[in-house]
N, C-alpha and C positions, 0 to 999 in steps of 0.2 A: 733042260726042258722040265719043269715040275709037273711033276701027276701028280704028288698026295695030295696036293690042296688047291680046292678048286674056286679060284677068290671071288670070281663074278656068281658062281654058283652061293654062296658063304653071302656076299652081299643082297644077294636077291631074295635070301631066304631075310633074311635081318628083316630089309621094304617088306618084305609079307608080314611080319608078325607086329611092327609098328601099324601097318594097316588094320591088321585085323585086329589088335588093339584097340585102337581108334575108332576100328567099324562097334565094337563090342561097345566103347565108351557114350558114341553118339546114340547107340540104338538103346542105351540104358537111359540117357535121359530125353528121349523123344516118347519113349514108353511111360517113366513115370513123370515126364512134364518138366521135373526139377534139375534144376542146374548144378547145384548140389546133391551128390545121393551120399556123399559117405565126407569126414572131416577130409581125407586126402584132397577130392576133388577142390575145396577151397576150406583151409581151417578156420581161417579168422570169419571169412565172410558166414559160415557157420554157425559160429560164436556169436557170432552180431544176430543172425537171422531167428538164432533159437529164445533169443535173450527180447527178440518184440513178438514171436511165438506168445509168449508171453503171456506178458503186454496186453497182444488181440484179445485172449480167450478171457483174459481177468477183465477187459474192460467189459465183455461178453457178456459174462458173467454177471458181474455190473450194474446191466443193463436188465440182467433178469431181476436181482434184488431190487431194484427198484419198482418196476411192473409189480413185484410180489410187495411193496410197501406200497404201492398206490392200493394196490386189491383189499389189502388190510384196512388202508383210513373209509375206502369204497364201504365196503365191510360196516365199520364202526360209525362211519355217518349216514348211512341206510336204516342204520337201528334208532340213530338222534333225528331222522326226521319223524320219526312214528311218537319218541318222543316230545319233538314238539307237537304234534298232533295233539297226541295226548294235552299234554297240556293247557293249549288253545281252546279242547275242551271242557275244560276245568274252568280255566276261567270265564269261559263263558258260563257255565253255572254258577259258580258265584259272584257274575253280574244279576245271575237272572234271581239269585236268592238274595240278596242286596236289596232286592225290590220287596216292598213293604205290602204287593196286594198279593204275595203268599205267606198262607197260614202254617203256622210252626210242624205242621202234618206233611205240607209241603218241602218243608225245609229237609226236615228228616228223607223225601224221600230223595233229595239232589245229593245231599250230604251220602247216601246209598251210594249215589255211580263215582260220587268224587274221591271217596274210598276206594272203589273197586282200579278204577282208573289209577290211585296214586300207589295201590299195590303192581299194578302191572308195570309202569314206569320201573320198581325195582326190578321187576322181573327181568324186563330184557335189559339190563344194566347187570345180573348177573347169569345171563344165557346169553349171551351176546359172543362169541369166540370168531378167532381166527387159528387153524390151523392149531385145536384145542386152546388157544390162550385168550383168559380173557380179556375184555377189551375199554369195557364201563364201567365196570367194578375198583376201579382206582387205582388197582394193581402194575395196568401195563406202564412201563415204563421200558423202553429199546433200543436201540438203535440199528440205523437200516445201512449196507456196505455197498456206498452207491462210485467204487472207484478199483484199479487192477491193482494199488497198494495198499499199502497197512494205514491204520488209522486215516482211513478217507472217509467218516462216518459223517452220516446225521442225527441227532437224538430227536423223537419224540417221546411225548409222557402224554397221557389220554386219562383227565381228569375222570370222579367216581361221580357218574350219572344216576346214582339211583335216589329214591323220593326221599330220602331221609339227609342226603349230602345236597340235593336243589330247598330243602325244605319242606317240602312238598308230601311229606311221610305220612302213614296211616296216623288217624289219630288217637291221641291218648291224653286223659287227664286226671291229675290231680289234684284230688279234692281237697276244702278250707281244714285246716290244720285249728284247734285253739292257741290263740295269742299268749304267750308270756315274755312278758317286759324286765323282770325277770325274779331271782330268787336266791333267798339267804338262807342258811341254816343254818343255828346257834346249838353248840352243846349236843347232845345226844337227839337224833329225832326220829321217827319212822319212818319207813321205806315209804316212799311215790313217785308214782310213776306217771311220765309224760308221752303222751303217743298220737305220732302224726298221723292223720286219717287219710289213706288213698283212696281213688275207683280206677276202673281201667282195667287192662290187661297190661303186663308186664309194663309199666311206664318204666318211662329212658329220665327222668327226671331224677337227681341225686340231693339237689341242695334242700333236705327238706327241716331238719333240723341243723345247727354249726354251732362253733363255740369261735374263739378271737383267736385257734391256732389251726379249724380245720373242719371237716365236713363231714355228717355223718347221720345214716340216716336209718330211721326204724322208732324204737321208743327209748326215753333215758329210765332206767330204773334206783332211784340210790341203795345203798346197801340199809341192811337192817339192820341199826345200832345196840337193839337189848340185848345182845354177848356181848358188847363192848369193844364191836368193832367202827372204826368211825368211816361214816364215806367218803374222805377224803379230809388230808391238812395240808397246812403251807411245810416247804422246809424252813431251814434258816436263809436260804436267800428268798424267801418270802414267795415260790415258787408253789402254785397248787399238783400235788402230785395224786396220780389216781389213775388204775387201770381200767382201758375198757373196751367190750367187744359188738362187735359189729353182729349184729343180725342180719335175716331177713327182711323186706319190708312189708312185712304179712302179718303183722300186730305182736311179731316179737319183742323183747326186750334188749335194749344195750343197756348192759350194770354198769354204775361207775362205785370198783370197789378200793377199799383204800390198799395202800401199795406196800404197806406190814401191818401187822397185827399187836393188838393193844388197844388201850382204850383211851381217847385224848380228849380230856372232858374240855370245854370250850374252844375246843377248833372247830373254825369254820372253814365252810364250803358254800361258796357264792357266784352265784352266776348274773352276773349287774351289767354293768353302762359297757364294756368290748364284747359279751356275750347276748346282748338282747335280743331274741325272738320278734319276730315284728308280725305284724298281724297276717294270718292269717290268709289266703288267697287262693282262687282256684286257678292251678297251670295247666295250658291245654297244649300240649306238643303237634302238629301235623298241621294239615288244612281244614280249619272247621268253619260250616258257611250255616250250622245252625239256629243264626239270628243276622239282624241287620247290619250291627256293626263287625260282626266276625269276619260277614260274606263282605266287608268293606276292605279289612284288614287283607286277608284272602286272596283278595285283587291284586294290592300291591306284591303280597306276598309269591303271586304265579307268576308274575310280571316279573319282579327279580329272576325265579327258576329259568323262563323262558330265555335274559337275557346271557345268561351261563350258559344254556344250550346253545345258544346261537351264538355266545364263542367260542365255544367247543365246536363248533363246527364252522367256523368260520376260520378257525385254524388250522385245522383238518385239507379244507380246500385250498390255504396256502400252500402246505404241505405237499400236496397232488401237485396244484402247478409248478412248484418249486421241482417236484421229482420229473416232471413230462418235461421241464428245459435240461434237465441232466439228463434224460432217456436222449435225446434228440444228442446233445455234445457229448455222450460218451458213443452213441453212433459216426457222429463224425469221426472223433479220435479213431476211432478201429478202422473206419474208411481208409484214414488217411495212412496209419501203420503197415496196413494189411498190404498199402499200393509201395510203400516204403522195402516191407518184408520182400516182396513181389520181383522185386527188381533185383533184390540181390538172389535170391534162392532159384524163382523159376527160368524157366529152361526159354531160348528164343529159338524159336521152332527152323528160320531161314538160317544161320547160323548154326545150329547143332546138323540139320541134316547138311 
């Protein structure tokens, strides 16, 4: 008779331990709703499930990214809608001004409104922002990340929609300058000054005086040769050598001085065929409806601006529609991937119970 070990009791104890462990396992699954609560439950299944979870969360964030992109473009398009309305009003004013039933005074009053409208277009371009990013100043160029993985982007660039870019900016005028068809200096000459006259405020036109090698704005003044300094000279290769300093366009001088000291009797400084200055004409920048002819030209310019804004709005609308389809596709992908991940990780309550 063996009395040191109770085999039946040991077996019962072991079975009770197994039952308690299984019960704890089932309770954990039932309470969490997950079949895999730790790697020991299903090591391979856990790895696959976590990879799928990363994809699902990436798809969900990509959906949010696409929605943010749509919001950005809606902001830009809303501003361009106002720009469109302004351009239509400017065109209306140009058509009105092109009618010769208007007096010069009438056209001046019409011009005032056109100028204010042009400034408003620029203000809209400079102040339209999304999350502090300027949208219509020509600086926005970005990528929308619309996928769960790297490099799944679409790019968007929004053109400059300011009045200057649309060529309907505030009017500036550069007045007529005296025409110079050719200059020739031989030997010693007294200093002479040639000035380009301008009118208006802060003109943007820079091609007032030019030679064959570049553009210079301001006044040209030859150096005085009384002291034996020549205004310019030809070197051994036949090239004209001089030093020039460009000044502001307010009547100050641009001096052409000899690059070396000394007296060069008989040396010539010529501004001839390659540097002919054409007859001075008035140049206007921006929309001018102060005359019938200018108003007619303004209609064409404004039509072009309207087409540019329409093209930009069409581009934004097309990308918005694309992102709508992207969002639908991302939602479908996330749904199907979630179902697959659920089959791996979620618990079957009937089986677990």
